C-alpha positions in Angstrom: 112.9 90.2 53.7 114.4 90.7 57.3 116.8 87.8 56.6 118.1 89.8 53.4 118.6 93.1 55.5 120.6 91.3 58.0 122.8 90.0 55.3 123.4 93.1 53.8 124.1 94.9 57.1 126.6 92.2 57.9 128.4 92.6 54.4 128.7 96.4 54.9 130.1 95.7 58.3 132.7 93.4 56.8 133.6 95.6 54.3 134.1 98.6 56.8 136.0 96.6 59.0 138.4 95.1 56.3 139.0 98.7 54.8 139.9 100.0 58.3 142.3 97.1 58.8 143.6 97.7 55.5 144.4 101.1 56.4 145.6 100.4 59.6 148.2 98.0 58.3 149.4 100.4 55.4 149.8 103.3 58.1 153.6 103.9 59.3 154.8 102.9 62.7 155.2 105.6 65.3 158.5 107.3 65.3 161.2 106.2 67.6 164.3 107.8 69.6 162.3 111.3 69.7 164.7 113.7 71.8 165.0 117.3 72.6 168.0 119.5 72.0 169.1 122.9 71.5 167.3 124.0 74.5 166.7 127.8 75.2 164.4 130.1 76.9 161.8 130.5 74.1 162.8 127.7 71.8 163.5 124.0 71.4 164.4 121.7 68.7 162.7 118.1 68.3 164.3 115.5 66.4 163.2 111.8 65.7 163.6 108.5 63.6 161.6 106.7 61.3 162.1 103.0 60.6 163.4 102.2 57.3 161.5 100.8 54.7 158.2 103.0 55.4 156.8 105.6 53.3 156.7 108.8 55.3 155.2 112.1 53.7 155.3 114.2 56.6 155.0 114.7 60.6 152.8 115.9 63.2 153.6 117.2 66.7 151.3 117.7 69.7 152.8 120.1 72.1 151.2 120.8 75.7 152.2 122.5 78.9 152.6 120.0 81.6 150.4 122.3 84.3 147.8 123.3 81.9 145.3 122.2 79.3 146.7 124.3 76.3 147.6 122.1 73.2 149.3 123.1 70.3 149.8 121.0 66.9 152.2 121.3 64.4 151.5 119.3 60.8 154.0 119.2 57.9 153.3 117.2 54.8 155.4 116.6 51.7 158.5 116.8 53.8 161.3 114.3 54.5 162.5 116.4 57.9 163.3 114.6 60.9 163.4 117.4 63.1 161.4 120.5 64.1 161.9 123.7 66.1 159.3 124.8 68.5 158.9 128.6 69.1 157.3 130.9 71.5 157.8 128.8 74.4 157.8 130.0 78.1 160.8 130.3 79.9 161.3 127.8 83.1 158.2 125.7 81.9 157.5 121.9 81.6 156.4 120.8 78.4 155.1 117.5 77.1 155.3 116.8 73.2 154.4 113.2 71.2 155.2 113.0 67.3 153.4 111.2 64.8 154.4 109.9 61.3 152.2 110.9 58.4 152.1 108.3 55.8 150.0 107.9 52.2 146.9 106.1 54.2 147.0 108.1 57.1 149.1 108.9 60.6 150.5 106.7 62.8 150.3 106.2 66.4 151.8 109.1 68.7 155.4 108.3 70.0 156.2 107.7 73.5 155.7 111.3 75.7 158.9 113.3 75.9 159.2 115.9 78.9 161.6 118.9 78.8 161.8 122.3 80.5 162.9 125.6 79.0 166.0 127.6 80.3 166.1 131.2 81.8 166.7 134.1 79.7 170.0 134.5 81.6 170.9 131.0 80.3 170.2 131.5 76.7 173.9 132.7 75.9 175.5 129.6 77.7 173.3 127.5 75.9 174.2 128.8 72.7 177.9 128.6 73.4 177.4 124.9 74.4 175.7 123.6 71.5 178.0 123.7 68.5 175.7 122.1 66.3 173.2 124.9 66.5 172.5 126.3 63.0 172.1 129.7 64.8 175.5 129.4 66.5 177.1 128.3 63.2 175.4 131.5 61.7 177.3 133.7 64.4 180.8 132.0 63.6 180.4 132.4 60.1 179.7 136.2 60.8 182.7 136.5 62.9 184.7 134.8 60.4 183.5 137.3 57.5 184.3 140.4 59.8 188.1 138.9 60.5 188.4 138.5 56.4 187.2 142.2 56.4 189.5 143.5 59.0 192.4 141.7 57.2 191.6 142.9 54.0 191.5 146.5 55.4 194.9 146.2 57.2 196.7 144.6 53.9 194.9 147.7 51.9 196.4 150.3 54.3 199.6 148.7 54.4 200.0 148.8 50.5 198.9 152.6 50.6 201.5 153.2 53.3 204.2 151.6 51.4 203.1 153.8 48.1 203.2 157.1 50.1 206.6 156.1 51.7 208.1 155.4 48.3 206.9 158.5 46.7 208.1 160.6 49.4 211.5 158.9 48.8 211.5 159.4 45.4 210.4 163.2 45.8 213.3 163.8 48.1 215.9 162.3 45.8 214.7 164.5 42.9 214.8 167.6 45.2 218.5 166.7 46.1 219.4 166.4 42.8 217.5 169.7 41.8 219.6 171.7 44.5 222.8 170.0 43.7 222.8 171.0 40.0 221.5 174.6 40.9 224.8 174.8 43.1 227.1 173.7 40.0 225.3 176.6 37.9 226.3 179.2 40.3 229.7 178.6 41.1 231.1 179.2 37.6 229.9 182.9 37.6 231.4 183.8 41.2 234.7 182.3 40.0 234.6 184.7 36.9 233.6 187.5 39.0 236.5 187.4 41.1 239.5 188.2 38.8 237.5 191.0 37.6 237.6 192.8 40.8 240.9 192.0 41.5 241.9 193.4 38.0 239.7 196.0 38.6 241.7 196.8 41.7 245.0 196.6 40.1 244.3 199.1 37.4 243.0 201.6 39.7 245.8 201.4 41.9 247.8 201.8 39.1 246.0 204.8 37.9 246.2 206.6 41.4 249.8 206.4 41.3 
């Protein structure tokens, strides 16, 4: 009876060991080329690469302050992203991060530790201007381009209105000059006709007086 129990225990251990071996064999390898970019006072972007041919459905990031025991874990599943933004960081603080790939049968080993240090708040704008590939910087550039386009449209509309007003004033002056000239032409014949009457009247009166 004792032999049978020993045999059953051995079989169970072998099955458990084989399952663990298969699960570990199907796990993806650890991410490579882990780097930190777009450093700011309160955020940073972590990027990594996954070896080709491995099925990866997500990632897991462990974040820890170099001088402290507080850890933060970020886990995302059902995504093919190879980058993640770390928020709510402290300025001028050293951090350590590690990235793990999540496969169909579990997580990979942790990548190599990467150290980075956040910037000062005063260096924030300098970092934004230096990182041309930062999505935030691209958004600012697009907004500036939109504002410049709106200004150009407003200037063109104002110029068109100014041209219309100038043309209307010119036409109004021409019409006014034509009206004044026609009025003078109508007044001249009456004045000419009245002159002989006074003259003739004067001559008749002189004759009658004599």
